[in-house]
N, C-alpha and C positions, 0 to 999 in steps of 0.2 A: 215802687214805693217801699217794698221790703228791703231792697238794696240800700235805700236812703236810711231807713230806720236802723239798719245794721251798723251805721256809722256811730250810733250812740252805745257806749259800752254797757249801760245797764238795760238796754232794750230786752235782753234775754231774761233779766230778772222779772220784767213785766210778763213775758210769755209764760214763765213757770208759775207766776202768781195767778194768771188767768186759769191755767190748767188745774192747779191744786187748791186755790183759795176762793176763787170767785164763784161761789156756789149759786149766785143769783142768775148767772148765764146758763143757757141750755147746754146739755152735754156735748152735742156735736161741735159747738163753738169752742168749748173748753178743750176738747180733743184736738181740734184743728190748731189751736194755739200751741199745744204740745208737739204736734207734727212739724209745725214751722220751726220750733226750737230744735227738734231732732235734725232737720236739714241744716240749721246753722251749726250744730255740733259737728255734723259731717264735714261742712265746708270750712269753718274757721275756729274749731275748738281750741287750737293752740294759741289763738289771740284773745281768748276770754280772760279778763282780769281774774286773779286768784279768788277774790271775794265772791264774784259771780259764780265761778265753778263750784266753790264750797256750798254756796246757797242752793244751787241746783241739785247737787248730790244729796244734801240733807233733806230737801223738800221731797225728792223722789222716794227716799227710804221711808219718810214719814207718811206718804200717801199711797204706798203700794197696796194698802188694804181699803181703798176708797169703796164706798157702797156700790158705785156704778161699774159694771163689767167693762164698759167702754173706756172709762177713765183709768181703771186698773191696767187694761191692756196697753193704753197709750203710755202710761208711766213705765211699764215693762219695756216697751220699744225704746223709750228714751234711755233707760238704764243700760240696755245691751249696746246701744249705739255709743254711749260714753265708754263702756267697757271695751268695745272693740277698737276705740281710738287709742289703744295702748294704755288704757287707764286701769286695767285690772291690777297692774303693779302699783299704780299711784292711788289706788282706792282699797287699801288692804282690808278695811272692815266690811267691804261689800258682801263677799261670799259668806263669811261667818254670820253677818247680820241676817241675810236672806235665809240661810239655813236655820237660824234660831227662830225666825218668824214662821217657819213651817210648823213649829210646835204650838203656834197660837191657838187658843180656844176659838177665836173668831174666824169663821169660814172665809170671809172676804180677805182677811190678812193672809191666811194660809194659801188661798187660791191665787192671790195677787203675787205673792212671793214665788210660788211654784211657776206661774206664768213667766215671770221675769227669768227665773233659773232656766226654764226650758229654752227661752230665746238665747240666753248666754251660752248654754251648752251647744246650741246649733251654730252660733256665730264664732265662738272662741274655743272649740273643742281641742285644737292643737295645743294652745298655750296652757289650758287647764291640765293637760297631761305632760307638762314639762317641769323641769327643776326650777324654772323661773319663779314659780309661785309656791314652792315648797309642797308640791303634790297634794292639792286640796281634794282631789278625787278619792284619795284613801278614806276621807271622812264622808264626802258627798255621796258616793255610790252606795255604801251600806245604808246611809240615811234614806236615799231614794227608795231602796228596796223595802224599807219598813212601810212605805206608803202604798205599796201595791194592794194592801188589804183595807185601805181607808174606806169609810162609808160613802164618801162622795165620788160619783163616777168621774166628775171633771178632774178631781185630784188624782184618782187612780190613773187616768189617762195621761196627765202631766208626768206622773212618776215614771210610767213606762217610756214615754217619749224622751225623757231626760236620759235614761239609761241607754236607749237605742242609739243615741249619738255616738256611743263609744264601742259599738260592736265591731264595725268594719275595720277600725284602726287597731283592733286587738289590744285595747288599753289594759295595761297590767292590773290596775285597780279593779277592773271588771273581771278579768280572767281569774283573779283570786277568789271571787264570789260567784263564779260561773254556775256552779251547781245550784246555789240558792236562787240565783236569777232564773234559771230554767224551771226550777220547782215552783217559784212564784208565778211564772208565766202560765204554767199548766193550771195553777189555781184560778187564773183569770179566764181560762178558756171559754167558759160559758157566760161571761159577763153580759148583763143586759144592755150595757151602753155600747153602741156601735163604734164610737171613737176608741174605746178600750180594745174591743175585738180587733179593730184595724191595726192598732199599735202592736198587739200580740202577734198578729199575722206577719207584720213587717219585721218584728224581731226574729221570728222563726226563719223567715226567708234569709235574713242576713246571717243567722247562726249556721245555716246550711253551708254557707261559703267559708265560715271562719272556724266553727267548732263542730264539724260533722261528727267527730269522735264522741262528743257529749250527747248528740241527738240520736245516734245509731241505736242504743239500747231501747229507745222509746219510739223508733221509727214507725212501727206499725200503727201505734196510736196517733202519732202526729199526722200520718197520711190520712187516717180516718177522719181526724179533726179537720184537716184542710179540705177534704172532700165536702164536709158539711159547710165550712165557711165559704167555699167557692160557690155555694148555692145560697149564700146569705141574702136576706131580704134587702139589706142595705148594699147598694151597688159598690160603694167605696170599699166596704169590707171584702166583698166578693172579688173585686179587682186586686186588692193586696194579696188575697189568698191565692188567686190564680197565678200571680208571679212565682209562687212556690214551685209550680210545675216547670216553668221556664228555667228556674235556677237549678232545680233538681236534675233536669235533663242534661245539664252540663257536667254533672258529677259522674265519675266513672262507675259508682255503685248503683246508678239509677236503674239500669236494666234489671238487676236482681231484686232491688227493693220494691219496684213498682209492679213487677209482672203479675203478682196475684191480685193487684187492685185494678188492673186494666178494665175488667168487665164493669166496674162501677165508675171509674174515672172517665173513660171515653164518652159515655152518654152525657156526663156532666159537662165536659168541654164542648161537645157538639151542641148541647142545649144552650150553652153560653154564647154560641155563635149567631144566634138569632138577633135581629134588631130588636131592642126592647121597645115597649110602648113609648117610653120617654125619648129614645133615639128618634122615633118616627115623628113625634110631635116637634122635637127640636129641628129636625130636617125641614119640616113644613115651615116652622118659624123662620129658618134661615132662607126661606123663599125657595125651597126645593120643589118647585112645581114641575109637573111632568114636562111641560114645554117652556123652557126658559132661555132659548138660544138668543132671543133678541134683547135680553136684559143685560146691560153692560156690567162688567165685573167691578166689585169694590176692591180698592188697592190692597186691603189687608188680606184678601183671599189668595194673593199671589205669594207663594213661598219663595224665599231666597234660593237661588240655585247655585250649584258649585260647578266651576269649570274644571274639566279634567285636562291638565296641561299635556302637551304632546310628549309621548315617550316612544322612543324608537325600539321596536321589539321584533324578534323573529316570529314567523307564522306558527301558531299552535291552534288548538281548538279549545274554546272555553264557553261557558254560559253562566249566567247569574240572574238572580231575581231580586228586585227591591220593591217592597210595598211602601209607599210614602206614609209616614206616620204623621197624621195631623193631630187628631185628638185621641190620645191613648185611652181606650175604654175596655170594658169586659169582653166585648165581641172581638176586638183586635187581639187582646191578650190571650183569649181562648184559642183563637186561630193560630197565633204564634206558638202557643204551647203544643197544639196538635202537630204543627209543622216540625218542631224539634223532636217530639216523641216519634213521629214517623221516621225521622232520620236515625233515631236510636234503635227502634224495633224493626225497621224495614217492613217486610211483608208479614211478619208475625202480628202486625197491628190489624191486618185486614179482616180476620174473622170477627173482630169486635166492631169494625166499621161498616162492612158491607151490608149487614142486615139493616142497620140504621139508614144507610144511604138509599137503599131501595125505597124505603118509606118516604124519605125526604124529597128525593129528586122529582118524584111524580105527584107531590102533594098538591091539593087544590088551592090551599092558602098560599099566597105569594111569599109571605114572610118565611114560612117553613121551607118552601122550595128554594128560596134565595139562600138560606143558611146551608142547605144541602149542596148547592153549587160551590159555596165558599169552602165547605169541608172537602169536596173533591179537589179543589185547587190547593188546599193546605197540605194534603197528603201526596201531591204529585211528585215532589222531589224524593221523599223517602220511600214511597211504595210503588214507584214507577214500574219495576219489573212485574210485581204481582198484579198491577192494574191492566197490563197489556191485553190479557184475554177479554176484558170488558170494554176496551176502548172502541172497537168497531161498532158497538151498540151505543156507547155513551156519547161519542163525539157528534154523531148526527143529531142526537137529542139536544146536546148543548147548542149546536148550530141553530136548531129550531128556537131554543130559548133566547137567541140573540134578537128575535123579533117579538119577545113577550111584551104585553101592553104596559107592564110596570118598568119604569126607567131603572130602578135599583136592581131589578133582575137582569136587565140587559147589561148594565155596567159590570156587575160581578161576573157574569158569563164571559165577558171580554177577558177579564183577568184570568179566570180559570182555564179558558182555552189557550191562553198564551203560555200557561205552565205545561201544557202538553204539546207545544209547538214542535218540539224536537221529534216526537213520535209521528206527528202529522206529516212532517216533511220526509220522514223515512219511508212513507208509503207511496204507492203510485200517485202522481199528482192529481189525476182526475177524481180519485176516490174521496179524499178529504181536503187536500190543499186548496183546490179550486173552489169548492163550495164555501170553505171557511173564509177564503180571501174575499170572495164575492160578498158574503154577508158582513164581514168586518168593515169593508169599504162603505157599505150602506150605513153602518153604525158611526163611521167617521163623520157622516153627514146627518147624524141623528138630530132631533129637535131638542134634545136635552144635553146641557153642557157637561154634566157628570159622565154621561155615556160617551160623548165625543172624546173626553179626556181619556177614559178607560180604553176606548177603541184605538185611539192614536198610540197609546203606550203599548197595547197588545200588538198592534200592527208592527211597531218598531221591533219588538221581540221576534215576531214571525219573520221579518226581513232578515234579522241576524241569523236565524236558523236556515232560512230557505236560500239565501244568497242568489246565485244565478238562476235557480229554479223560477225566479220571478220574471226573468227576461221576457218570456212570451206575453206576459200580461202588462208590460210596462205602460203602454198607451192608456190602458184602462185605469191603472193605479194613478198615473200622473193626472189624468182627468179628475179623479176624485180629490186628490191632494190639492190641486190648484183651485178646484171649486171651493174647497174648505177655506181657502184664504179669504174669500169674499164673505164667508159666512161666520167665521169665528170671532168671539170676543177676545179680549186681551190675554187672559191666562192660557187659554187653549192654543192660541197662536204660538206661544213659546214651546208647547209640546209638539205642535205641527212641524216647527223647524227641525226638531229632533228626528221626527219620522222621515222627513225629506233627507236630512243628512245621513241617517242610517241606510236609507234606500240607496243613496249614492255610494256609500261604503260597500254595500252588499252586491250591487250589480256592476260597479266599476265602469270600465270604458264602454259597456253596452249602452250607457246613458248618452254617449256621444253620437246622437243622430240628430240631424237638423230639426226634424219635427218635434222631438222631445225637448230640445233646447228652446225652441219657439214657445212651447207650452210653459216650461218651468221658469225660465229666466225673467221674463217681464214682471210677474208678480213679486219675485224676490228683489229685483232691482227697484221696483216701486217702493217696497217697504224700506229698503236701504236708503233711498233718497228722502223718505219721510222722517227717518230717525235722526235726532241731533247727536252730536259727538258725546254728550254727557248722559245719554239715555242708556240705562242698563239693558234694555231690550236688544241692544247691539250684540251682547254676548252670544245668545243662542243663534242669532242671525249670522254672525261672523263664523261661529263654529260650523253652522250648516253650510255656508258658502265655501268654507275650507274643504269640506268633504266633496261638495259639488265640483269645485275647481280641480281637485285631484282626480275625480272621475272623468270629467269632461276633457281634460287635457287641452289639446289645441282648440276644442270647441268653446273654451272659455275666453279665447283671445279677444273677441269683440268687447268683452266686459272688463278686461283685466286692468286697464289703465286707471279709471276712477277708483276701483277697489284698492289697487296697489297704493295710489296716492293717499287715500284716506287712512290706510293702515299706518303708513309712514308718519302721517300727521298725528295719529293717536299716540304713537310711541313718542314722538317729539314733544307733544303737549304734556304727556305724563312725566317725562324726564324733567322738563322745564319746571313743572309744578313741584316736583320732588326737590329740585335744587332750591327753589324759593323757600319751601318748607324747612329744609335743612338749615338754611341761612337764618331765617326769621320765623321760628315755629309759632310765635304768638300772632304774627301778622298773616301767615298763609297756612291754610290747612293742608294736611297730607293728601296726596292724590289717591284715587282708587286704582291700584296698580293692575287690577284685573283687566282694565281697558288695554293696557300695554301687552299683557300676557296673551290675551285673545287675538290682538292684532298681530303679534309676532307669529302666533300659530297659523293665522290665515296666510301670512306671507310665506310660511313654510308650505302650506297647501298649494299656493300659487306656484312656488318654485318647483314643487314636485310635479304638479300638473303640467305646467307650461315648459319645463325644462329650459333648453337654450333660448326659448322665446322671451324669457324674462330679462335677458341680458340688457336690452336697451333701457328698460325701466330702472334697473339697478344703476346703470351708467349715469342716468339723469337724476339720481337722488343721493342723499347723504346717509343711506341706510347703514353702511359699514361703520361710519362714525358713531351712529346711534347704538349699533350692536356692541361696539367696544364699551360703551357705558353700561348697557344692559347686562353684559357678561360679568360686570363687577358689582351688580346691584346686591344689596344685602338680603333681598328676599329670594329664597331658593327657587321658587316657581318662575321668577323672571329669568334667572340664569338658565334654568332647565329649558325654557322655551327659546332663549337666544342661542343655546348650543344646538338645538334641533334645527333652527333656521341656518346656522352656520354650516351644518352638514349638508342641508338641502341646497344652499347657494354654492357650496363647494362642488356639488355634482352638476349644478345647472350652468354656472358661469364662473369658473375658477379664475379667469383672467382678472376679475374685479376683486377677488378675495386675496389673491397672491400677495399684493403689496402690503397687506396688513398682517401676514402670517407671523412676522417677527414680534409683533405686538400681541397677537392672539395666543401663541403657543404657551408662554409662561402662565397666562391666566387659565388655559385648559389644564396645565399641569397641576396648579393649586386646587383645581376642582375635582381631582381624582380622589375624592374623599367619600368612602362608602357609607358614611353617616347619612349623607343625603343621597339616597339610592338613585332617584330619577335624575338628579343633576349629574351625578357621577356617570350614570349610564349614557346620557346624551353627550357628555363631554368625551367619553371613551369612543363612542360611535363617530363623532366629528373628527377626532384625531385619525381614526382609520380612513375616513373618506379623504382627509387632507393628504395623508401619506401616499395614497394611490395617485393623486394629482401631482405631488411634489417629486416623486421618484427619488433619485439619489440625493437631491437637495434637502431631503428630510434629515440628513445626517446630523447637523448641529443640534437638532431638537430632540433626538432620541434620549439623551441623558435627562431631559426635563420630565419625561413621562414613563420611561421603561420600568424603573424599579417599583413605582406605585402600581403599575398594571400587574406586574408579577406578584406583588404582595396581595392584590385584590383576588387574583385567580386562585391563590392558595388559602384564602380566608375561609374558615368553616362558616356554614349558614349564609353564604352569599346567595341572593335570589338568582334564579335560573337565567332570567333575561340579562342581568348584569354579567354573569359568568360567560354567557354566549357572546355578548358584545365585546367583552374584554379579550376573549380568545380570538375573535375575528380581528380585532385591532392589533394584537400581538403578532398574529400571522401576517397581517398586511405590512406592519413595520419591518418584519423579517423579510418580506418579499422585496421591499425597496432597498433595505439596508442590511443584508444578511450578515455582513462582517461585524456590525455593531450588536446585533441581537443574538446571533447564533451562540456566542459563548455562554449565554444564560439558559440555553436549551434545557439542560437537565433540571433546572429549577421550576420549569412550567409544563414540560411535555405531557406529564400524566394528567393533571387537571384539564389541560388544553384538549387532549383527546376525548376525555369523558364528557366535557361540556358540549363538544361539537358533534358527537355521534348521533344526537337526537334531532338535529334540525334538518329541514328539507334542503335538497339541492338548490342552490341559487348563486347569483353572482358573488355575494359576500363570502359564502362558504368556499366558492371556487378560488377567490384571490387568497383567502386565508390558508387553504391547503397548499397552494403554489408556494406560499411563503414558508410553510413548515418543511416542504420538500427541499427547497433551496437551502434552508438552514441545516437540514440533516446532511446535505452534501458538503457543507462547510465544516460541520462539527458532528461527524457520525457517532462519536463516542457518547455524545450527549443523550442519545436515544436508546442505547443498548439496554440499560436496565429496565426500561419501560416499553420495550418493543411490542409486547403483546397488546398494549393499549393503542399503539399506532396501527397495528394490524386491524384491530376492532374498528377504529375510526375510519380507516380506508374502506372497510367492508360496508360502512353505512351509506356509501354513495350508491345511488340507483344507476345514474348514467353520467359519469364524469366525461368532460370533453376529451377527445382523443389524446391531445398532448399531455393533459393532466394524468390520464390513465397510464401513459408511457412513463411519467415520472414515478408513479406508484410502483409500476412493474420493476423499474430499474432499482428502486430502493429495496423492494422485497427480495428480488433475485440476488442483489448485491449482498444482502444480509445472509441469505441462505448459502451462497457460495463461500462467504467468509467463514461461517461456522462449520461448514461441511454437512453432508447429507445426514450422517448419524445424529449429530447434535440438533440439526433442524427437525428431524423426526421426533426426537425427545421433546423438543420445544413445542412443536405443533400438536403433540398429543395432549397438551394442556388446554387446547382450544375447545370451546363448546362446539358441538357438531355443526350447527348452522354456519358458524364462522369458518370452520375448516372447509366446508363445501363451497362457500362463496369465494374464498380466496383461490381455491383450486380451479373453480369454473371461470373466474374473471381474470386471474393473474397467473394461472398455471404454477402455483406453488403449493 
């Protein structure tokens, strides 16, 4: 109906009339008429006839002071919508008019004008601070500052909110008045209106990032003030104030500024970490009953997830934590602040925390005890060293808390224990790992959904830390995870897939036993068959299967055909949809390319797991044609995943890849662009794998890639993974085509050596070093200036194969004989002692 009415040019005149003139109607109806008009402005403002536009503008300005707050607010929304349609230029009297209305004796007019200005400042901050409008802020900001002392709290609040829009962008007009702004803020510090206090806190938090120099002289008082505000009766004020500690912790001066306030601050943060009475009521309202496992999830509870595309990397060790942020509140903000402060002060924080912890962790009230467990988890990263003496007592206590009768205690305990997983795994397994695992697995089957979720996430963290330590318990673990399949509602199933995928990544080929496969595969395949091609739940399932296929290797053979077929179909469908959308965007909507990305990644997992066994599947499909399109997709993640698959297929069944190499190589060359780190990384790795297979036939393609690779390895601030893969690929190119690559030796030998000295011995490192040795024999002068780096890189090998060791020996002794004993002695005297000893012991130089 609305669409029909929009055909009449003066329909919008009626809408503004109802909003501003038709006082006989009730306010909600008048407001609705204004909101419909706002949507029309958004959609077709450029088609409004001139008369209509002018009428709407003048009506807005005449009615900004309507007696009803709802109507004033609606008019304000309408004004800012028109302004942000590029109309600030075409409505030159808008800002002067609103600013002059601020001086009106009539409260409604002043408040209405300020409300509109606040919305304009929020929506059009950039253009207000540009030459386009002749710099109106030079007048507006001093004007706003005058109203900080207004008698009406609502107007004081608008005034601060207006100025706050210009802090982060360091707007010149504000910087000129920065001292008077700060002075006025301090004057409002004790304002009785919560909204004003909230805006004052927000301003101070932003000034911390932008004008620390101006706050420093007052820092002691500001910290004292923020301590009070963090305990404000109004939770919105307290939350804004609590952000101050998070922001301050990122500033280099934090450590010195806060140290004297820690005895007061830490108890305040810890206190803020309790569930408030409101939280608990809200959780009950949301249906957070103790036993809710049989209640289906509502769709809006399920957060969108992000797929991490495949990146090829060398083996290092890493760990990380992520707490999902659903509703940001004082509890979460306080915990985050304690976490960052623990990272700033490390163990110096413990004297302030430990006395509090003793009291909280053993408290009889569950809310207090729960907050203590959260505190313990929050400090885990920063204070780990200092906590170690207490862990033998604390971990068993926490493991006991896993069976607390309150679900919220059980769920937070899962998280806190996962934060100490690294330490648990470093102890003898029977002491803590086994009891922790046993209890966590029970929690995975808890009758409360929140506990199931926390336990599954915690278990995934434990798997990453424990890796093969879990092998003895595999049957028991799989039993639980498979049972959870039949038990879980929608949202937690998605987390369960992750726990299974992480298990496969952690134990690898140990999973490839007939009895384990029998347990694990039927439920996974059953879900796989239930899901439709357009169901987003395929993402976590495909990711999970990718890990499982890589771990099971030949054990996955019975399942591979339907899985392979479906992945190829998903890629094909997505590409077809994208072509339709490109040709006729109004007829066909754009596809969700995540389906294609996840499918390509699972194909990579299959190729890696099945190796040569994937050959027949590739032979019977058009996957290489599809990959040729994917490699040229404009979305980086698609290219990233297709290059990973190219590398894996090159290793698994090169006979099918080889006919396409002439088409693929130029595309790989253009993707050696370090602006897209992961794309560049995977393209680099694929080139290296291809060169090993091509041998001397790689020759014609070297000019397409070599100078980009040399440029990347010499770039400052290139991420480690990319440097390592670039070095390996340069080495491999030199191994198969030494005559073509060796002349460039001098341009890359030094960064080549430094980036490969830190990776573990493996096949890739082996072929790369064979390449460097071959190139040195072709162009020995290329290495002379940087020979110490070569020596260092050679010494990084723990156990090279015999023939590679001979190559090293030959080069080291050749160099020594060439320079003579005396020069060699002077040269090797520069070596650090460990390097000297290793070269003497292993290579006799």
